[in-house]
N, CA, C and O atoms as a GROMACS GRO file, in nm:
protein
  396
    1MET      N    1   0.531  -0.669  -0.791
    1MET     CA    2   0.637  -0.574  -0.776
    1MET      C    3   0.703  -0.662  -0.675
    1MET      O    4   0.676  -0.628  -0.559
    2PRO      N    5   0.778  -0.761  -0.686
    2PRO     CA    6   0.851  -0.885  -0.577
    2PRO      C    7   0.948  -0.772  -0.439
    2PRO      O    8   0.936  -0.778  -0.317
    3GLU      N    9   1.001  -0.718  -0.491
    3GLU     CA   10   1.087  -0.639  -0.388
    3GLU      C   11   1.081  -0.599  -0.308
    3GLU      O   12   1.156  -0.597  -0.210
    4PHE      N   13   0.893  -0.511  -0.350
    4PHE     CA   14   0.862  -0.424  -0.261
    4PHE      C   15   0.757  -0.488  -0.145
    4PHE      O   16   0.728  -0.459  -0.028
    5ALA      N   17   0.723  -0.575  -0.227
    5ALA     CA   18   0.601  -0.678  -0.147
    5ALA      C   19   0.787  -0.756  -0.057
    5ALA      O   20   0.766  -0.865  -0.004
    6GLN      N   21   0.850  -0.735  -0.051
    6GLN     CA   22   0.933  -0.830   0.020
    6GLN      C   23   0.946  -0.702   0.136
    6GLN      O   24   0.944  -0.731   0.255
    7GLU      N   25   0.958  -0.579   0.099
    7GLU     CA   26   1.004  -0.472   0.206
    7GLU      C   27   0.887  -0.464   0.313
    7GLU      O   28   0.900  -0.452   0.435
    8LEU      N   29   0.734  -0.477   0.215
    8LEU     CA   30   0.614  -0.436   0.295
    8LEU      C   31   0.623  -0.582   0.380
    8LEU      O   32   0.571  -0.567   0.491
    9GLN      N   33   0.665  -0.691   0.364
    9GLN     CA   34   0.636  -0.786   0.456
    9GLN      C   35   0.742  -0.775   0.569
    9GLN      O   36   0.690  -0.807   0.676
   10ARG      N   37   0.906  -0.732   0.584
   10ARG     CA   38   0.961  -0.672   0.688
   10ARG      C   39   0.905  -0.553   0.733
   10ARG      O   40   0.899  -0.544   0.855
   11LEU      N   41   0.860  -0.458   0.667
   11LEU     CA   42   0.859  -0.351   0.769
   11LEU      C   43   0.724  -0.337   0.786
   11LEU      O   44   0.682  -0.222   0.775
   12ILE      N   45   0.623  -0.448   0.818
   12ILE     CA   46   0.504  -0.505   0.871
   12ILE      C   47   0.545  -0.541   1.030
   12ILE      O   48   0.515  -0.494   1.140
   13ALA      N   49   0.639  -0.663   0.973
   13ALA     CA   50   0.681  -0.803   1.112
   13ALA      C   51   0.752  -0.623   1.196
   13ALA      O   52   0.706  -0.592   1.305
   14ALA      N   53   0.836  -0.547   1.141
   14ALA     CA   54   0.880  -0.427   1.244
   14ALA      C   55   0.822  -0.381   1.330
   14ALA      O   56   0.843  -0.370   1.451
   15ALA      N   57   0.692  -0.335   1.221
   15ALA     CA   58   0.597  -0.238   1.331
   15ALA      C   59   0.463  -0.374   1.391
   15ALA      O   60   0.340  -0.368   1.394
   16ASP      N   61   0.548  -0.472   1.426
   16ASP     CA   62   0.406  -0.564   1.501
   16ASP      C   63   0.343  -0.585   1.506
   16ASP      O   64   0.275  -0.593   1.608
   17ARG      N   65   0.301  -0.629   1.339
   17ARG     CA   66   0.172  -0.692   1.288
   17ARG      C   67   0.154  -0.778   1.245
   17ARG      O   68   0.064  -0.782   1.160
   18PRO      N   69   0.220  -0.886   1.274
   18PRO     CA   70   0.247  -1.041   1.229
   18PRO      C   71   0.112  -1.105   1.127
   18PRO      O   72   0.104  -1.162   1.018
   19GLU      N   73   0.014  -1.058   1.237
   19GLU     CA   74  -0.094  -1.074   1.147
   19GLU      C   75  -0.161  -1.032   1.006
   19GLU      O   76  -0.252  -1.088   0.944
   20LEU      N   77  -0.084  -0.912   0.974
   20LEU     CA   78  -0.067  -0.841   0.827
   20LEU      C   79   0.007  -0.912   0.770
   20LEU      O   80  -0.058  -0.962   0.678
   21VAL      N   81   0.149  -0.964   0.766
   21VAL     CA   82   0.223  -1.025   0.707
   21VAL      C   83   0.213  -1.125   0.599
   21VAL      O   84   0.289  -1.122   0.502
   22GLY      N   85   0.121  -1.214   0.616
   22GLY     CA   86   0.058  -1.319   0.527
   22GLY      C   87  -0.013  -1.281   0.397
   22GLY      O   88  -0.020  -1.348   0.294
   23GLN      N   89  -0.083  -1.115   0.432
   23GLN     CA   90  -0.163  -1.086   0.296
   23GLN      C   91  -0.078  -1.039   0.207
   23GLN      O   92  -0.112  -1.043   0.089
   24VAL      N   93   0.024  -0.996   0.235
   24VAL     CA   94   0.049  -0.928   0.127
   24VAL      C   95   0.135  -0.996  -0.016
   24VAL      O   96   0.174  -0.933  -0.115
   25VAL      N   97   0.150  -1.154   0.013
   25VAL     CA   98   0.163  -1.246  -0.019
   25VAL      C   99   0.047  -1.268  -0.188
   25VAL      O  100   0.078  -1.326  -0.293
   26ASP      N  101  -0.061  -1.210  -0.157
   26ASP     CA  102  -0.151  -1.272  -0.232
   26ASP      C  103  -0.226  -1.121  -0.244
   26ASP      O  104  -0.332  -1.133  -0.306
   27LEU      N  105  -0.200  -0.975  -0.197
   27LEU     CA  106  -0.274  -0.866  -0.246
   27LEU      C  107  -0.259  -0.840  -0.449
   27LEU      O  108  -0.169  -0.847  -0.533
   28PRO      N  109  -0.374  -0.817  -0.447
   28PRO     CA  110  -0.376  -0.775  -0.612
   28PRO      C  111  -0.378  -0.650  -0.583
   28PRO      O  112  -0.421  -0.607  -0.476
   29ILE      N  113  -0.331  -0.574  -0.682
   29ILE     CA  114  -0.348  -0.437  -0.726
   29ILE      C  115  -0.492  -0.385  -0.888
   29ILE      O  116  -0.506  -0.382  -1.010
   30VAL      N  117  -0.555  -0.358  -0.768
   30VAL     CA  118  -0.740  -0.346  -0.857
   30VAL      C  119  -0.694  -0.181  -0.899
   30VAL      O  120  -0.712  -0.158  -1.018
   31ASP      N  121  -0.646  -0.082  -0.830
   31ASP     CA  122  -0.682   0.012  -0.854
   31ASP      C  123  -0.548   0.114  -0.818
   31ASP      O  124  -0.480   0.053  -0.735
   32ARG      N  125  -0.492   0.230  -0.844
   32ARG     CA  126  -0.384   0.341  -0.817
   32ARG      C  127  -0.462   0.499  -0.809
   32ARG      O  128  -0.567   0.540  -0.859
   33CYS      N  129  -0.386   0.547  -0.744
   33CYS     CA  130  -0.402   0.655  -0.720
   33CYS      C  131  -0.427   0.740  -0.834
   33CYS      O  132  -0.375   0.705  -0.940
   34ARG      N  133  -0.501   0.850  -0.831
   34ARG     CA  134  -0.521   0.920  -0.961
   34ARG      C  135  -0.477   1.028  -0.961
   34ARG      O  136  -0.466   1.093  -1.065
   35CYS      N  137  -0.431   1.085  -0.815
   35CYS     CA  138  -0.433   1.210  -0.769
   35CYS      C  139  -0.328   1.285  -0.852
   35CYS      O  140  -0.364   1.403  -0.861
   36GLY      N  141  -0.230   1.267  -0.908
   36GLY     CA  142  -0.149   1.295  -1.018
   36GLY      C  143  -0.052   1.377  -0.944
   36GLY      O  144   0.008   1.455  -1.018
   37GLN      N  145  -0.018   1.382  -0.824
   37GLN     CA  146   0.148   1.407  -0.770
   37GLN      C  147   0.210   1.309  -0.859
   37GLN      O  148   0.175   1.202  -0.909
   38ASP      N  149   0.354   1.413  -0.860
   38ASP     CA  150   0.462   1.323  -0.938
   38ASP      C  151   0.518   1.202  -0.838
   38ASP      O  152   0.590   1.110  -0.877
   39ASN      N  153   0.473   1.219  -0.710
   39ASN     CA  154   0.558   1.122  -0.603
   39ASN      C  155   0.535   1.087  -0.546
   39ASN      O  156   0.584   1.067  -0.435
   40CYS      N  157   0.348   1.029  -0.641
   40CYS     CA  158   0.268   0.925  -0.558
   40CYS      C  159   0.266   0.788  -0.655
   40CYS      O  160   0.254   0.783  -0.778
   41ALA      N  161   0.283   0.670  -0.551
   41ALA     CA  162   0.276   0.551  -0.632
   41ALA      C  163   0.182   0.505  -0.564
   41ALA      O  164   0.165   0.395  -0.617
   42THR      N  165   0.095   0.515  -0.466
   42THR     CA  166  -0.041   0.435  -0.400
   42THR      C  167  -0.140   0.346  -0.485
   42THR      O  168  -0.176   0.355  -0.603
   43PHE      N  169  -0.162   0.289  -0.420
   43PHE     CA  170  -0.258   0.140  -0.511
   43PHE      C  171  -0.322   0.078  -0.377
   43PHE      O  172  -0.279   0.054  -0.264
   44HIS      N  173  -0.457   0.061  -0.452
   44HIS     CA  174  -0.549  -0.017  -0.410
   44HIS      C  175  -0.565  -0.146  -0.416
   44HIS      O  176  -0.572  -0.195  -0.529
   45THR      N  177  -0.575  -0.231  -0.304
   45THR     CA  178  -0.605  -0.353  -0.280
   45THR      C  179  -0.770  -0.408  -0.278
   45THR      O  180  -0.787  -0.526  -0.311
   46ALA      N  181  -0.852  -0.353  -0.253
   46ALA     CA  182  -0.962  -0.396  -0.269
   46ALA      C  183  -1.043  -0.285  -0.359
   46ALA      O  184  -0.974  -0.263  -0.458
   47PRO      N  185  -1.120  -0.237  -0.360
   47PRO     CA  186  -1.201  -0.162  -0.483
   47PRO      C  187  -1.195  -0.066  -0.392
   47PRO      O  188  -1.180  -0.097  -0.273
   48ARG      N  189  -1.207   0.067  -0.432
   48ARG     CA  190  -1.205   0.202  -0.322
   48ARG      C  191  -1.387   0.221  -0.300
   48ARG      O  192  -1.476   0.171  -0.368
   49PRO      N  193  -1.400   0.313  -0.180
   49PRO     CA  194  -1.526   0.308  -0.158
   49PRO      C  195  -1.568   0.449  -0.235
   49PRO      O  196  -1.480   0.508  -0.298
   50GLU      N  197  -1.652   0.484  -0.231
   50GLU     CA  198  -1.746   0.595  -0.246
   50GLU      C  199  -1.752   0.718  -0.114
   50GLU      O  200  -1.852   0.751  -0.050
   51GLY      N  201  -1.628   0.764  -0.102
   51GLY     CA  202  -1.667   0.877   0.038
   51GLY      C  203  -1.564   0.822   0.112
   51GLY      O  204  -1.470   0.753   0.073
   52ALA      N  205  -1.591   0.859   0.217
   52ALA     CA  206  -1.482   0.753   0.351
   52ALA      C  207  -1.484   0.593   0.333
   52ALA      O  208  -1.562   0.521   0.272
   53TYR      N  209  -1.365   0.564   0.411
   53TYR     CA  210  -1.414   0.425   0.434
   53TYR      C  211  -1.498   0.380   0.531
   53TYR      O  212  -1.546   0.476   0.591
   54PRO      N  213  -1.549   0.244   0.585
   54PRO     CA  214  -1.640   0.246   0.623
   54PRO      C  215  -1.591   0.191   0.766
   54PRO      O  216  -1.483   0.132   0.770
   55PRO      N  217  -1.664   0.207   0.876
   55PRO     CA  218  -1.655   0.155   1.017
   55PRO      C  219  -1.586   0.049   1.016
   55PRO      O  220  -1.629  -0.043   0.947
   56GLY      N  221  -1.433   0.025   1.105
   56GLY     CA  222  -1.310  -0.073   1.114
   56GLY      C  223  -1.221  -0.027   1.025
   56GLY      O  224  -1.121  -0.096   1.004
   57HIS      N  225  -1.242   0.122   0.941
   57HIS     CA  226  -1.083   0.170   0.920
   57HIS      C  227  -0.974   0.163   1.028
   57HIS      O  228  -1.001   0.140   1.146
   58ASP      N  229  -0.864   0.181   0.988
   58ASP     CA  230  -0.774   0.223   1.072
   58ASP      C  231  -0.619   0.206   0.940
   58ASP      O  232  -0.616   0.122   0.851
   59CYS      N  233  -0.507   0.314   0.968
   59CYS     CA  234  -0.404   0.269   0.948
   59CYS      C  235  -0.275   0.207   1.024
   59CYS      O  236  -0.303   0.161   1.135
   60VAL      N  237  -0.172   0.200   0.994
   60VAL     CA  238  -0.033   0.157   1.010
   60VAL      C  239   0.076   0.200   0.951
   60VAL      O  240   0.139   0.131   0.870
   61MET      N  241   0.109   0.321   0.985
   61MET     CA  242   0.218   0.395   0.927
   61MET      C  243   0.349   0.316   0.974
   61MET      O  244   0.403   0.313   1.084
   62LEU      N  245   0.390   0.240   0.828
   62LEU     CA  246   0.505   0.177   0.870
   62LEU      C  247   0.656   0.294   0.840
   62LEU      O  248   0.645   0.408   0.795
   63ASP      N  249   0.795   0.223   0.881
   63ASP     CA  250   0.885   0.297   0.896
   63ASP      C  251   0.972   0.240   0.819
   63ASP      O  252   1.038   0.150   0.871
   64PRO      N  253   1.008   0.288   0.613
   64PRO     CA  254   1.083   0.245   0.543
   64PRO      C  255   1.204   0.351   0.553
   64PRO      O  256   1.188   0.466   0.592
   65ASP      N  257   1.354   0.282   0.503
   65ASP     CA  258   1.465   0.338   0.501
   65ASP      C  259   1.425   0.521   0.394
   65ASP      O  260   1.517   0.603   0.395
   66THR      N  261   1.295   0.560   0.317
   66THR     CA  262   1.290   0.626   0.219
   66THR      C  263   1.150   0.612   0.206
   66THR      O  264   1.087   0.507   0.217
   67GLY      N  265   1.094   0.755   0.176
   67GLY     CA  266   0.973   0.753   0.118
   67GLY      C  267   0.839   0.751   0.253
   67GLY      O  268   0.868   0.755   0.372
   68LEU      N  269   0.739   0.745   0.218
   68LEU     CA  270   0.653   0.710   0.302
   68LEU      C  271   0.537   0.609   0.276
   68LEU      O  272   0.464   0.619   0.178
   69VAL      N  273   0.524   0.513   0.370
   69VAL     CA  274   0.472   0.361   0.323
   69VAL      C  275   0.356   0.393   0.485
   69VAL      O  276   0.392   0.414   0.600
   70ILE      N  277   0.212   0.385   0.426
   70ILE     CA  278   0.086   0.365   0.535
   70ILE      C  279  -0.025   0.278   0.457
   70ILE      O  280  -0.096   0.329   0.370
   71LEU      N  281  -0.038   0.102   0.508
   71LEU     CA  282  -0.133   0.090   0.492
   71LEU      C  283  -0.249   0.131   0.522
   71LEU      O  284  -0.246   0.221   0.606
   72ASP      N  285  -0.348   0.101   0.489
   72ASP     CA  286  -0.489   0.130   0.539
   72ASP      C  287  -0.543  -0.029   0.554
   72ASP      O  288  -0.489  -0.128   0.504
   73LEU      N  289  -0.685  -0.029   0.652
   73LEU     CA  290  -0.681  -0.159   0.655
   73LEU      C  291  -0.807  -0.168   0.714
   73LEU      O  292  -0.815  -0.118   0.826
   74VAL      N  293  -0.916  -0.224   0.664
   74VAL     CA  294  -1.073  -0.211   0.670
   74VAL      C  295  -1.137  -0.342   0.728
   74VAL      O  296  -1.211  -0.407   0.654
   75GLU      N  297  -1.113  -0.385   0.860
   75GLU     CA  298  -1.160  -0.511   0.961
   75GLU      C  299  -1.034  -0.571   0.944
   75GLU      O  300  -1.034  -0.684   0.895
   76ASN      N  301  -0.889  -0.503   0.986
   76ASN     CA  302  -0.779  -0.560   0.954
   76ASN      C  303  -0.725  -0.639   0.827
   76ASN      O  304  -0.622  -0.705   0.830
   77GLN      N  305  -0.794  -0.627   0.730
   77GLN     CA  306  -0.764  -0.658   0.559
   77GLN      C  307  -0.692  -0.561   0.480
   77GLN      O  308  -0.764  -0.462   0.467
   78ILE      N  309  -0.564  -0.546   0.414
   78ILE     CA  310  -0.524  -0.436   0.426
   78ILE      C  311  -0.590  -0.418   0.256
   78ILE      O  312  -0.588  -0.512   0.176
   79VAL      N  313  -0.639  -0.295   0.224
   79VAL     CA  314  -0.730  -0.231   0.135
   79VAL      C  315  -0.643  -0.144   0.016
   79VAL      O  316  -0.623  -0.146  -0.105
   80CYS      N  317  -0.608  -0.066   0.134
   80CYS     CA  318  -0.486   0.024   0.025
   80CYS      C  319  -0.374   0.019   0.085
   80CYS      O  320  -0.354  -0.007   0.204
   81VAL      N  321  -0.247   0.059  -0.052
   81VAL     CA  322  -0.070   0.115   0.030
   81VAL      C  323  -0.078   0.221  -0.022
   81VAL      O  324  -0.087   0.260  -0.139
   82GLU      N  325  -0.073   0.265   0.077
   82GLU     CA  326  -0.003   0.481   0.071
   82GLU      C  327   0.132   0.496   0.000
   82GLU      O  328   0.180   0.411   0.075
   83VAL      N  329   0.198   0.516  -0.050
   83VAL     CA  330   0.336   0.523  -0.100
   83VAL      C  331   0.391   0.649  -0.155
   83VAL      O  332   0.372   0.671  -0.275
   84LEU      N  333   0.450   0.725  -0.092
   84LEU     CA  334   0.520   0.878  -0.106
   84LEU      C  335   0.621   0.868  -0.155
   84LEU      O  336   0.688   0.777  -0.108
   85ASP      N  337   0.679   0.940  -0.261
   85ASP     CA  338   0.834   0.990  -0.253
   85ASP      C  339   0.907   0.831  -0.255
   85ASP      O  340   0.983   0.798  -0.164
   86ARG      N  341   0.881   0.757  -0.346
   86ARG     CA  342   0.909   0.624  -0.372
   86ARG      C  343   0.941   0.591  -0.527
   86ARG      O  344   0.881   0.493  -0.573
   87PRO      N  345   1.036   0.665  -0.618
   87PRO     CA  346   1.066   0.642  -0.761
   87PRO      C  347   1.078   0.545  -0.844
   87PRO      O  348   1.058   0.534  -0.965
   88ASP      N  349   1.141   0.422  -0.699
   88ASP     CA  350   1.147   0.298  -0.720
   88ASP      C  351   1.007   0.213  -0.744
   88ASP      O  352   1.002   0.148  -0.848
   89VAL      N  353   0.911   0.209  -0.669
   89VAL     CA  354   0.811   0.203  -0.695
   89VAL      C  355   0.697   0.230  -0.804
   89VAL      O  356   0.632   0.165  -0.886
   90LYS      N  357   0.708   0.352  -0.762
   90LYS     CA  358   0.661   0.452  -0.892
   90LYS      C  359   0.658   0.370  -1.027
   90LYS      O  360   0.565   0.348  -1.105
   91GLU      N  361   0.754   0.342  -1.027
   91GLU     CA  362   0.841   0.361  -1.218
   91GLU      C  363   0.728   0.226  -1.216
   91GLU      O  364   0.618   0.250  -1.268
   92LEU      N  365   0.751   0.077  -1.156
   92LEU     CA  366   0.704  -0.024  -1.134
   92LEU      C  367   0.554  -0.016  -1.180
   92LEU      O  368   0.508  -0.071  -1.280
   93LEU      N  369   0.481   0.069  -1.085
   93LEU     CA  370   0.352   0.102  -1.121
   93LEU      C  371   0.324   0.150  -1.218
   93LEU      O  372   0.222   0.110  -1.274
   94ASP      N  373   0.377   0.217  -1.256
   94ASP     CA  374   0.364   0.277  -1.392
   94ASP      C  375   0.381   0.199  -1.519
   94ASP      O  376   0.340   0.251  -1.623
   95GLN      N  377   0.441   0.072  -1.523
   95GLN     CA  378   0.476   0.021  -1.553
   95GLN      C  379   0.363  -0.088  -1.615
   95GLN      O  380   0.321  -0.103  -1.730
   96PHE      N  381   0.326  -0.168  -1.467
   96PHE     CA  382   0.215  -0.209  -1.436
   96PHE      C  383   0.042  -0.117  -1.476
   96PHE      O  384  -0.060  -0.171  -1.516
   97MET      N  385   0.061   0.007  -1.452
   97MET     CA  386  -0.102   0.050  -1.477
   97MET      C  387  -0.049   0.186  -1.487
   97MET      O  388  -0.041   0.260  -1.389
   98PRO      N  389  -0.021   0.209  -1.574
   98PRO     CA  390  -0.022   0.352  -1.619
   98PRO      C  391  -0.156   0.467  -1.628
   98PRO      O  392  -0.265   0.437  -1.677
   99THR      N  393  -0.118   0.612  -1.566
   99THR     CA  394  -0.249   0.631  -1.514
   99THR      C  395  -0.326   0.671  -1.657
   99THR      O  396  -0.446   0.697  -1.657
   0.00000   0.00000   0.00000
């Protein structure tokens, strides 16, 4: 999802988190959210934990023009990109990793 990756980099820079920008290029998509909501395009970039995230978990809310995008971090590493109300991202994710 190159266009969304570029958008993420811009949003992360705008959120004043330059140390995270470089991570976007190498982020794997290892799983996706399986909540079943039509508006969810959340994907995991590290294996999901059993239960809650461990100590060192933090969230960074980004400010996209449309939808909701939140980064989940563990020890300053992006482990999940929460994406809601972004049909453009959901369509690409559905193609890459169908539910």
